[in-house]
C-alpha positions as CSV (number, residue, x, y, z in Angstrom):
1,M,73.6,38.5,95.4
2,V,75.5,35.2,95.5
3,A,75.8,33.0,98.6
4,E,79.1,31.3,99.6
5,N,78.0,28.0,98.1
6,G,77.2,29.7,94.8
7,D,73.4,29.9,95.1
8,V,71.8,33.1,93.7
9,L,69.9,34.8,96.5
10,G,68.6,37.8,94.5
11,K,69.6,40.8,92.5
12,S,71.1,43.9,94.0
13,N,71.7,47.4,92.7
14,R,75.0,47.6,94.5
15,L,77.1,46.9,91.3
16,T,74.8,48.6,88.9
17,V,76.3,51.7,87.3
18,D,73.5,54.0,86.0
19,D,75.2,56.0,83.3
20,A,73.8,57.8,80.2
21,A,76.2,55.8,78.0
22,R,74.2,52.6,78.8
23,Q,71.5,53.9,76.5
24,T,72.5,53.3,72.9
25,L,69.8,55.5,71.4
26,S,70.8,59.1,71.2
27,Y,68.6,62.1,72.0
28,G,68.2,62.9,68.3
29,E,67.1,59.4,67.5
30,I,64.5,59.4,70.3
31,E,63.2,62.8,69.0
32,Q,62.9,61.3,65.5
33,L,60.9,58.4,67.0
34,K,58.6,60.9,68.7
35,K,58.1,63.0,65.6
36,A,57.3,59.9,63.4
37,K,53.6,59.5,62.8
38,T,53.7,55.7,62.9
39,G,55.2,55.2,66.4
40,T,53.1,55.3,69.5
41,G,54.3,55.9,73.0
42,K,54.4,52.2,73.8
43,E,56.5,51.5,70.8
44,I,58.9,54.2,71.7
45,I,59.2,52.9,75.2
46,A,59.8,49.4,73.9
47,K,62.6,50.6,71.5
48,I,64.2,52.6,74.3
49,M,64.2,49.6,76.7
50,A,65.5,47.3,73.9
51,A,68.4,49.7,73.3
52,H,69.4,49.8,77.0
53,V,72.6,47.9,77.4
54,N,72.3,46.6,81.0
55,L,68.6,46.3,81.5
56,D,69.0,42.8,82.8
57,E,71.1,44.0,85.7
58,K,68.2,46.0,87.1
59,T,66.1,44.5,90.0
60,A,62.4,44.1,89.5
61,F,61.7,47.3,91.5
62,S,64.2,49.4,89.7
63,L,63.0,48.0,86.3
64,A,59.4,48.9,87.2
65,K,60.5,52.4,88.3
66,Y,62.5,52.9,85.1
67,T,59.5,51.7,83.0
68,L,57.1,54.0,84.9
69,R,59.5,57.0,84.4
70,K,59.6,56.3,80.7
71,A,55.8,55.9,80.5
72,K,55.3,59.2,82.2
73,K,57.6,60.9,79.8
74,F,56.5,59.3,76.5
75,L,52.8,58.4,76.9
76,R,50.8,61.5,76.3
77,R,47.5,61.4,78.2
78,F,44.9,64.1,78.5
79,T,41.4,64.6,79.8
80,V,38.7,66.4,77.9
81,L,36.7,68.7,80.2
82,P,33.3,69.9,79.3
83,L,33.2,73.6,78.5
84,D,31.0,75.7,80.7
85,V,30.5,79.5,81.0
86,S,32.8,79.9,84.1
87,M,35.7,78.0,82.5
88,L,35.3,79.9,79.3
89,T,35.2,83.2,81.2
90,Q,38.3,82.4,83.2
91,Y,40.1,81.3,80.1
92,M,39.2,84.5,78.3
93,L,40.0,86.8,81.2
94,S,43.3,85.2,82.2
95,D,44.8,83.7,79.1
96,K,43.3,85.7,76.3
97,E,42.7,89.4,76.0
98,S,40.0,90.4,78.5
99,S,39.0,93.3,76.2
100,K,37.5,90.7,73.8
101,V,34.8,89.9,76.4
102,M,34.6,93.5,77.5
103,D,35.4,92.5,81.1
104,L,31.9,91.0,81.5
105,R,31.1,88.7,84.4
106,E,30.2,85.1,83.8
107,E,26.5,85.7,84.5
108,M,26.2,88.3,81.8
109,L,28.2,86.1,79.3
110,G,25.8,83.2,80.1
111,L,22.8,85.4,79.5
112,I,24.3,86.5,76.2
113,G,25.0,82.9,75.2
114,C,21.3,82.0,76.0
115,W,20.1,84.9,73.9
116,A,22.3,83.7,71.0
117,N,20.9,80.2,71.5
């Protein structure tokens, strides 16, 4: 925003046009970056943000929101959970074929696991 005397008061999103044409990288190029073994998620995000035409028009809030949205999309995070008998049983009964564990309850599978050492 510009005051009457010419001083810059702050940025505004009023004149910002958010269009897909502002991103110069195509979908295929982004997919190639994702499939490349050398690029990490942070490098992909940096290349996407560098290829954005009007990134300097964004306010600090909208830039942070844009960066967070790209980070959620391109940074792959996962949590390794310890495998216990109940989780294994639930996985086998719901996702795999339950006939492989012969529909045994988790107590019996735990006992068989103890016997197998």
